[in-house]
C-alpha positions, 0 to 999 in steps of 0.5 A: 515555497517552503523549501526554498526559492524555485530558482535555487532548485536544480531538479524540480518535479514539474517544469511549466513551459509557456508563452509570455501572454500565458504567464498568469495561467502559468503562475496559477498552475504553479501555485496549485501544483505546489499544494500537492508538495510538488517542486515546480519551476517556471522561467519567470525571466523569459530570457534569451542569453545563452547562459540562462538557456543553458540553465533551462536545458538542465532543469528541462532535463531533470524535470520529471513532468512537463506541463506546456500551456498551449495556445495559438501564440504558443504554437509560434513560440520556438522555445515552447515548441522545443520544450514541448517536443522534448518532453513528449519524446521523453514521455513526460509531457502534459499539454494544457490549454485555456483557449479554444483550440482546433486540432488543425491549429496544432503542429503535426507532432502534437496531433496525437497528444491529449490536450486538457482544457482548463477553461473556467478553472478558478484554482479554487479548492472547492471547485470540482473541475474535471480538466484540472482533476485529470491534470493533477492525476497525470502529473502525479503519475509521472512525478511519482512513477505511479504503477499501472497494474493489469490483471495476471491471473488466479493462483491455485486453480480455484478457491485455495482457502475457505476464506483468505485471512492474510497475504504476505510477500517475501522481502527480497524474492519478488514473486514469493508469496504466502497466504493464510486461511480460515480453515487452518492452512497456510500456502507458499506460492509463486505469483508469477505463475498465476494464470488467467484460466485458473479461476476454477469451476464448481461442480453440480452440487456447488463444490469447488473443482480444483485443478493441480495446485502445484501447477498453478504456483503452489510450493508448500502447504502446512496445516495447523492442528485441528481443533477436533470440532468441525464447527470450530475450525482452526484458523491461521490468521496471518503470516509475516516474514523476517526482515532478511526473509529467512523465516516465516511466523504464522499466527494461529487460532489454537494459541500458538505461533509457528516459525518456519524456515523461508521455504515453509517446509521445515517447522523450526519451533512453536511459541505457546503464547496462550500457555505462557499467558496462563490460558488454555490452548484451543479455547475457541473449540471449548467455548472458553478462553475469554479474551484469548479464545482466538489465540495469536492474532499476529506475530512479527519477527524483529531485525535482531531475531526476537519474535513478538506475539500478540493475542488476547490482552497480552504481548509476549517477546521470544528469543530467536530460538523460541524462549520466552524472554519475560516470565510474565508477558505484557499485559494491556490495559483491561478490555483490550485485545491485541489484533496486529503488531508491526515492526518498523525500520530501525532508523524510524522506531529503534527497538519498538513495535506498533500494536493495534487492538480491538478497542481501536487504539494504536500504540507503540510498545518496547518489547524488550523492556515491556514498556508502553511508549506512546499512543498514536491513534484512537478509533473509538472501540472498533477493530483497526488495521495497519499498513506500513510503507515508505514516506514521500514527504517533501518530494523524497522518499524516506522511511515511515508512513503508517496507515490506519483505518477502522473496520467500522462501516461508519468510519472508513477514513484512512489516516496517514501518520508520517514519521518524517513529518510529525514522528507518528504524533498526529495524522497527515491531512490526507484522509481517504474515504472508502465507498465500500466499507468495511476496510479489512486489509491495507497495503502501502506500495514500496516505491510510490504513494499508492495504497491498496485496499481490501473492502466489500468491493469485488476488486482491490482498490487503489488510491494515490494518497499523495493527491487523494485520487483513485487509480482505476484497475481493469474490470477483469480479475473480479472476485465473487465476494469482498476482498479480505487481504491485500499485499504488494511484492517487494518491488511493487511488481505484483499486487495479490488479493485474497477474498472471502471466496477463498480465491487469490488474484494477482495483478502485475505492473506493466509501467516499467520493465522488471 
């Protein structure tokens, strides 16, 4: 293994328990599990001295998952029985067998444990073996403490937007959520107040019948100025919180970004992006404005309080009190239209922001100096979406994974760029495919290698990107139309999904007490 000998590692992810006759199977399992970047330990001495057994006890206690190879002979082994029983009591046992075993041949304490058959498994990456895929998925769940989301309910008592354009959780207060809509409204919610009976209904004319939104989790609501033209409605494209959670910036189609306090009840100031870029505001309503006709597509607040707005072909940087930092906002290359901007942790990319545009380019820009630092990805002239989260390279949690996907239905591959591995210079081998393109939104879980995907499917999709496996959700909580926005709360307790149908669904992780 690349990170050192197994015997030298004191806290392996996976402990393999086996009887001597299954040594060859144990080595094959270890080899296969290491391909997922797991640290695997197995007793290759099978000794009996007290010192060695004490070391095994330590490794057994520290392992996050115990794979026990069961057989008729293993059932007579005191140590295999002991190790498997300990693991079952601690909730970290995965039992497998390479032999046909009848239920009456199992010890009573193991009779309720699922034992996965690996007969005919050849440890070949091209082979599709249901038993091995199941083992791999369960091992991943136990090692990474994967979330287990159950549907909690709906916010707002019905459709709360014409179309949900974005969702964002507060960086510290786990339940606080901001939604934005295509009709020019942003709302603040408490995800903990989502209710299963809050989906809402329609009247005989097909109009939504809304319940009292305040009783369904809504705390505040703001509207962008009307365009004055019902056909060309104002949109609020996205909201982002400051790293400390004290401020919220809304990116609006009318050419301005608006900065509010944390509760979204007080407007602090506006940032006239279009005006400072030399183009008219409300260009979309007047059928003019060129690349800038859709105003501010995105904005983020840096750790030092500076604010970056993107829209059209320009990137503007503002001081914490709303003053333009450079007389001439940064000009992107001809034809580019900035779509998204994200700020990453300072220990990953100090002073830089990541920008995606409608030509499929993703690059790093220094907003202080207005320098174009380097390009990360190129998806060939199509809208791309970004998601940022922690890295789990080497089995440890680090800062910095960037997921990039194209909105093209012909290119639903998600590429992962890991700062801890290649400093964003090239994608990891993991390349997920989504079977319901186009993908319109992504979010990375804060404590596990899990990505949420918003696509044409009527539920959010979850994938374990550590092993390229889907994580199924219960069948309830389905929207009427595709998902346009997904977000995880700060601890991962809540998953929120917004849709073209205007509704917001909330899912809650039941895998651990919060």
